[in-house]
Backbone as a chain_set.jsonl record, in Angstrom:
{"seq": "MTAQDLIRPDGTVALDALLAGLGLTEAELALALGMSQNSLATPPRSIALASQRKLRDFVEILMTVVPWAGSLPQAFDWFSTQPLASFGNRTAADLVRKGRAEAVKSHISRIAIGEYA", "coords": {"N": [[23.239, 11.592, -27.523], [24.784, 10.523, -30.436], [27.193, 8.499, -32.292], [26.936, 9.304, -34.908], [26.171, 11.892, -34.63], [28.508, 13.02, -33.953], [30.5, 12.319, -35.77], [31.089, 13.244, -38.941], [29.704, 12.576, -42.289], [31.906, 12.611, -44.02], [33.925, 11.653, -42.453], [35.233, 13.33, -40.723], [35.5, 14.738, -37.413], [32.866, 16.286, -35.732], [33.692, 18.844, -34.232], [32.648, 21.023, -32.724], [30.172, 20.015, -31.842], [31.081, 17.829, -30.318], [32.655, 19.135, -28.292], [30.614, 20.659, -27.113], [28.965, 18.603, -26.149], [30.611, 17.471, -24.264], [31.206, 19.62, -22.612], [33.608, 20.971, -22.658], [36.545, 23.006, -23.447], [38.395, 23.777, -26.467], [41.137, 23.79, -25.802], [41.159, 22.288, -23.362], [40.288, 19.76, -24.271], [42.288, 19.172, -26.119], [44.495, 18.972, -24.352], [43.643, 16.738, -22.85], [43.88, 14.762, -24.715], [46.514, 14.761, -25.368], [47.459, 16.539, -27.294], [48.719, 19.432, -29.037], [47.785, 22.625, -27.768], [46.942, 24.409, -29.657], [46.222, 22.804, -31.796], [43.579, 22.169, -32.241], [42.399, 24.564, -32.645], [41.904, 25.509, -35.147], [40.132, 26.029, -38.27], [37.585, 23.541, -38.6], [37.783, 21.778, -40.873], [40.385, 22.054, -41.476], [41.911, 20.82, -39.626], [44.625, 18.797, -38.884], [45.28, 15.551, -40.443], [46.322, 13.533, -38.671], [45.477, 14.531, -36.209], [42.694, 14.508, -36.552], [42.368, 11.762, -36.746], [43.042, 10.918, -34.185], [41.011, 12.232, -32.79], [38.782, 10.878, -33.865], [39.281, 8.264, -32.926], [39.064, 8.768, -30.207], [36.283, 9.547, -29.996], [35.11, 7.124, -30.82], [35.936, 5.429, -28.72], [34.677, 6.733, -26.518], [31.95, 6.466, -27.299], [31.62, 3.712, -27.2], [31.793, 3.318, -24.478], [29.757, 4.866, -23.359], [27.176, 3.386, -22.997], [27.527, 1.93, -20.59], [28.559, 3.808, -18.921], [26.737, 5.868, -18.812], [26.398, 8.512, -19.792], [27.664, 10.951, -22.149], [29.445, 12.869, -20.902], [29.997, 11.384, -18.516], [31.248, 9.157, -19.657], [33.54, 10.405, -20.548], [34.647, 11.069, -18.129], [35.24, 8.481, -17.178], [37.144, 7.748, -19.142], [39.175, 9.569, -18.538], [39.872, 9.059, -15.86], [39.602, 6.419, -14.866], [41.52, 3.758, -13.764], [43.075, 1.208, -15.649], [43.441, -2.03, -15.13], [44.585, -4.032, -16.741], [46.458, -2.597, -18.166], [48.545, -1.754, -16.532], [47.385, -0.096, -14.667], [47.092, 2.327, -15.963], [45.233, 5.072, -17.319], [42.621, 5.231, -19.861], [42.944, 7.631, -21.182], [45.687, 8.169, -20.704], [46.815, 6.11, -22.232], [45.859, 6.673, -24.848], [47.073, 9.155, -25.299], [49.631, 8.228, -25.612], [49.558, 7.038, -28.01], [48.182, 4.652, -28.164], [45.533, 3.996, -28.817], [44.186, 1.967, -30.263], [44.646, -0.267, -28.718], [43.16, 0.345, -26.455], [40.581, 0.512, -27.59], [40.245, -2.169, -28.391], [40.325, -3.428, -25.892], [38.049, -2.316, -24.508], [36.054, -3.161, -26.298], [35.99, -5.85, -25.847], [35.056, -5.9, -23.224], [32.555, -4.767, -23.674], [31.192, -6.833, -24.965], [30.912, -8.588, -22.986], [33.061, -10.044, -22.152], [35.794, -10.805, -19.947], [38.213, -8.445, -19.321]], "CA": [[24.133, 11.876, -28.57], [25.29, 9.273, -31.09], [28.433, 8.687, -33.087], [26.565, 10.001, -36.157], [26.11, 13.302, -34.305], [29.875, 13.467, -33.681], [31.43, 12.067, -36.881], [30.422, 13.664, -40.189], [29.836, 11.571, -43.34], [33.268, 12.59, -44.604], [34.845, 11.061, -41.484], [35.781, 14.272, -39.789], [34.775, 14.874, -36.181], [32.14, 17.544, -35.527], [34.333, 19.312, -33.015], [31.769, 21.89, -31.935], [29.207, 19.127, -31.148], [31.837, 17.078, -29.269], [32.974, 20.031, -27.178], [29.332, 21.002, -26.432], [28.504, 17.429, -25.441], [31.487, 17.243, -23.109], [31.327, 20.774, -21.789], [35.038, 21.301, -22.645], [37.074, 23.903, -24.399], [39.353, 23.139, -27.331], [42.373, 23.591, -25.041], [40.945, 21.213, -22.437], [40.233, 18.547, -25.039], [43.664, 18.922, -26.66], [45.258, 18.495, -23.217], [43.233, 15.371, -22.489], [44.315, 13.812, -25.771], [47.955, 14.885, -25.582], [47.662, 17.319, -28.505], [49.041, 20.846, -28.718], [46.57, 23.414, -27.508], [46.484, 25.067, -30.908], [45.904, 21.83, -32.829], [42.101, 22.157, -32.476], [41.926, 25.915, -32.757], [41.867, 25.882, -36.538], [38.83, 25.627, -38.823], [37.437, 22.081, -38.475], [38.229, 21.044, -42.072], [41.816, 22.284, -41.604], [42.596, 20.078, -38.577], [45.527, 17.813, -39.508], [44.761, 14.188, -40.482], [46.693, 12.842, -37.431], [44.596, 15.045, -35.146], [41.369, 13.979, -36.868], [42.361, 10.286, -36.391], [43.027, 10.878, -32.72], [39.627, 12.624, -32.392], [37.847, 9.761, -34.211], [39.532, 7.181, -31.96], [38.456, 9.253, -28.926], [34.833, 9.439, -30.122], [34.774, 5.711, -30.813], [36.093, 4.948, -27.352], [33.569, 7.27, -25.684], [30.645, 5.896, -27.699], [31.563, 2.351, -26.698], [31.685, 3.376, -22.992], [28.513, 5.513, -22.931], [26.099, 2.575, -22.499], [27.713, 1.532, -19.188], [28.913, 5.002, -18.137], [25.477, 6.584, -18.585], [26.274, 9.715, -20.594], [28.946, 11.325, -22.745], [30.367, 13.402, -19.859], [30.454, 10.314, -17.623], [32.194, 8.352, -20.396], [34.776, 11.139, -20.537], [35.245, 10.906, -16.719], [35.855, 7.172, -17.172], [38.308, 7.882, -20.016], [40.199, 10.393, -17.89], [40.214, 8.775, -14.466], [39.518, 5.014, -14.461], [42.73, 2.966, -14.039], [42.804, -0.051, -16.335], [44.426, -2.997, -14.573], [45.252, -4.714, -17.859], [47.494, -1.686, -18.733], [49.326, -1.247, -15.433], [46.597, 0.98, -14.018], [47.08, 3.593, -16.735], [43.868, 5.391, -17.795], [42.48, 5.232, -21.341], [43.543, 8.883, -21.635], [47.112, 7.956, -20.724], [47.143, 5.227, -23.37], [45.589, 7.395, -26.11], [48.118, 10.139, -25.396], [50.85, 7.519, -26.025], [49.316, 6.422, -29.354], [47.641, 3.272, -27.985], [44.048, 4.02, -28.904], [43.731, 0.681, -30.747], [44.636, -1.186, -27.569], [41.98, 0.726, -25.624], [39.357, 0.09, -28.264], [40.194, -3.606, -28.272], [40.015, -3.735, -24.495], [36.657, -2.01, -24.194], [35.15, -3.952, -27.055], [35.81, -7.124, -25.157], [34.181, -5.666, -22.103], [31.202, -4.497, -24.202], [30.492, -8.035, -25.33], [30.767, -9.381, -21.802], [34.278, -10.747, -21.812], [36.655, -10.234, -18.96], [39.369, -7.848, -19.998]], "C": [[24.732, 10.603, -29.157], [26.597, 9.555, -31.886], [28.135, 9.446, -34.365], [26.458, 11.51, -35.875], [27.541, 13.88, -34.217], [30.822, 13.263, -34.827], [30.609, 12.323, -38.159], [30.549, 12.563, -41.233], [31.196, 11.507, -44.009], [34.325, 12.039, -43.668], [35.469, 12.02, -40.532], [34.895, 14.392, -38.534], [34.126, 16.258, -36.121], [32.59, 18.095, -34.181], [33.411, 20.116, -32.148], [30.727, 21.053, -31.151], [29.888, 18.305, -30.023], [32.137, 17.939, -28.049], [31.7, 20.397, -26.393], [28.879, 19.827, -25.603], [29.307, 17.126, -24.19], [31.605, 18.404, -22.147], [32.797, 21.182, -21.582], [35.4, 22.372, -23.652], [38.014, 23.155, -25.315], [40.655, 22.815, -26.61], [42.299, 22.407, -24.086], [40.986, 19.825, -23.136], [41.629, 18.186, -25.599], [44.556, 18.397, -25.529], [44.948, 17.068, -22.862], [43.725, 14.359, -23.487], [45.823, 13.907, -26.053], [48.312, 15.61, -26.885], [48.105, 18.711, -28.096], [47.78, 21.635, -28.582], [46.079, 24.136, -28.725], [46.021, 24.111, -31.98], [44.419, 21.789, -33.14], [41.519, 23.558, -32.684], [41.885, 26.401, -34.187], [40.499, 25.509, -37.052], [38.749, 24.092, -38.888], [37.93, 21.307, -39.709], [39.739, 21.128, -42.216], [42.604, 21.465, -40.554], [43.354, 18.929, -39.262], [44.932, 16.379, -39.439], [45.111, 13.396, -39.204], [45.801, 13.292, -36.25], [43.169, 14.51, -35.348], [41.318, 12.491, -36.453], [42.312, 10.124, -34.886], [41.646, 11.246, -32.176], [38.623, 11.488, -32.682], [38.006, 8.614, -33.241], [38.883, 7.532, -30.626], [36.937, 9.124, -28.914], [34.414, 7.98, -30.104], [34.891, 5.092, -29.447], [34.918, 5.446, -26.474], [32.249, 6.633, -26.009], [30.492, 4.424, -27.268], [31.297, 2.348, -25.185], [30.38, 4.002, -22.546], [27.438, 4.572, -22.376], [26.311, 2.143, -21.012], [28.087, 2.706, -18.308], [27.674, 5.842, -17.829], [25.321, 7.817, -19.423], [27.641, 10.012, -21.201], [29.891, 11.957, -21.695], [30.889, 12.365, -18.882], [31.437, 9.386, -18.334], [33.57, 9.054, -20.446], [35.451, 11.072, -19.143], [35.921, 9.537, -16.62], [37.166, 7.165, -17.976], [39.452, 8.507, -19.267], [40.716, 9.842, -16.586], [40.273, 7.28, -14.092], [40.807, 4.252, -14.785], [42.315, 1.632, -14.645], [43.864, -1.052, -15.863], [45.222, -3.697, -15.622], [46.384, -3.888, -18.445], [48.274, -1.004, -17.592], [48.703, -0.084, -14.739], [46.723, 2.323, -14.7], [45.572, 3.784, -17.132], [43.836, 5.273, -19.335], [43.115, 6.516, -21.909], [45.086, 8.764, -21.713], [47.553, 7.162, -21.987], [46.934, 5.968, -24.694], [46.668, 8.447, -26.356], [49.435, 9.523, -25.893], [50.644, 6.765, -27.35], [48.755, 4.997, -29.237], [46.14, 3.173, -27.985], [43.519, 2.695, -29.335], [43.639, -0.31, -29.61], [43.457, -0.912, -26.656], [40.7, 0.263, -26.311], [39.185, -1.413, -28.25], [39.747, -4.056, -26.908], [38.506, -3.49, -24.165], [35.676, -2.74, -25.065], [34.939, -5.311, -26.471], [34.906, -6.993, -23.955], [32.74, -5.477, -22.572], [30.463, -5.76, -24.566], [30.479, -9.046, -24.208], [31.968, -10.232, -21.475], [35.027, -10.082, -20.697], [37.869, -9.674, -19.648], [40.393, -7.621, -18.966]], "O": [[25.14, 9.708, -28.416], [27.001, 10.699, -32.093], [29.0, 10.166, -34.863], [26.636, 12.318, -36.786], [27.743, 15.082, -34.389], [31.85, 13.937, -34.898], [29.58, 11.691, -38.398], [31.409, 11.692, -41.097], [31.594, 10.456, -44.512], [35.497, 11.962, -44.036], [36.172, 11.604, -39.611], [33.686, 14.17, -38.599], [34.762, 17.268, -36.422], [31.971, 17.855, -33.145], [33.385, 19.915, -30.934], [30.438, 21.324, -29.985], [29.333, 18.125, -28.94], [31.902, 17.525, -26.913], [31.712, 20.437, -25.163], [28.449, 20.01, -24.465], [28.789, 16.608, -23.201], [32.041, 18.232, -21.008], [33.187, 21.659, -20.516], [34.656, 22.62, -24.6], [38.407, 22.028, -25.011], [41.215, 21.73, -26.768], [43.237, 21.615, -23.994], [41.618, 18.88, -22.662], [42.062, 17.035, -25.542], [45.31, 17.449, -25.747], [45.849, 16.27, -22.603], [43.963, 13.204, -23.133], [46.334, 13.184, -26.908], [49.341, 15.326, -27.5], [47.898, 19.129, -26.957], [46.786, 21.327, -29.239], [44.892, 24.451, -28.815], [45.472, 24.551, -32.991], [44.048, 21.392, -34.245], [40.313, 23.721, -32.873], [41.834, 27.609, -34.419], [39.765, 24.772, -36.394], [39.739, 23.43, -39.199], [38.473, 20.217, -39.534], [40.329, 20.37, -42.985], [43.834, 21.43, -40.599], [42.808, 18.201, -40.091], [44.191, 16.044, -38.515], [44.264, 12.654, -38.705], [45.433, 12.479, -35.402], [42.522, 14.102, -34.384], [40.329, 12.037, -35.878], [41.594, 9.262, -34.38], [41.171, 10.641, -31.215], [37.75, 11.182, -31.87], [37.02, 8.043, -32.775], [38.235, 6.695, -29.998], [36.363, 8.646, -27.935], [33.445, 7.633, -29.429], [34.033, 4.305, -29.048], [34.267, 4.661, -25.785], [31.49, 6.288, -25.103], [29.384, 3.955, -27.006], [30.631, 1.443, -24.682], [29.917, 3.703, -21.445], [26.823, 4.911, -21.366], [25.334, 2.013, -20.274], [27.956, 2.631, -17.086], [27.558, 6.441, -16.761], [24.19, 8.166, -19.759], [28.645, 9.409, -20.823], [31.058, 11.572, -21.637], [32.043, 12.42, -18.458], [32.363, 8.874, -17.705], [34.614, 8.403, -20.395], [36.677, 11.025, -19.035], [37.014, 9.415, -16.067], [38.174, 6.628, -17.518], [40.584, 8.03, -19.346], [41.86, 10.104, -16.214], [40.921, 6.916, -13.11], [41.156, 4.111, -15.957], [41.341, 1.011, -14.218], [45.046, -0.912, -16.178], [46.414, -3.942, -15.437], [47.212, -4.438, -19.171], [48.617, 0.175, -17.683], [49.396, 0.818, -14.271], [46.485, 3.357, -14.076], [44.798, 2.835, -17.254], [44.872, 5.223, -19.999], [43.737, 6.494, -22.971], [45.698, 9.212, -22.683], [48.512, 7.512, -22.675], [47.787, 5.879, -25.578], [47.127, 8.616, -27.486], [50.251, 10.205, -26.514], [51.479, 5.951, -27.744], [48.875, 4.222, -30.187], [45.547, 2.378, -27.256], [42.473, 2.284, -28.833], [42.694, -1.095, -29.526], [42.83, -1.84, -26.144], [39.828, -0.32, -25.667], [38.06, -1.892, -28.107], [38.906, -4.945, -26.771], [37.82, -4.355, -23.62], [34.54, -2.944, -24.638], [33.852, -5.88, -26.572], [34.083, -7.87, -23.69], [31.81, -5.973, -21.937], [29.234, -5.792, -24.495], [30.1, -10.201, -24.401], [31.89, -11.078, -20.584], [34.898, -8.871, -20.519], [38.491, -10.348, -20.469], [41.477, -7.122, -19.272]]}, "num_chains": 1, "name": "protein.A"}
């Protein structure tokens, strides 16, 4: 699965494809991202811009991690459970829930190019 499979040309996240790839429900994904459980239960085009931004950040993070995690579900496991020493052992999920997706993306982009983060 690629980012193009998960993000439509208009920039919205293909929620059904993302959920299928992760094996999650809307409620489980919302909980992982710190969103209300109903925030993803609307028609995809009606999901609020802030929610779409959080979903796009999430997809970008996962797609950066997939090459070393091995698969989309394993990247989600990393996102949810791997403590990041640079962030006081918080997980990427903890940081994204607190609005720090950009910090996570910066951190993993340095790792992806071989820098110590």
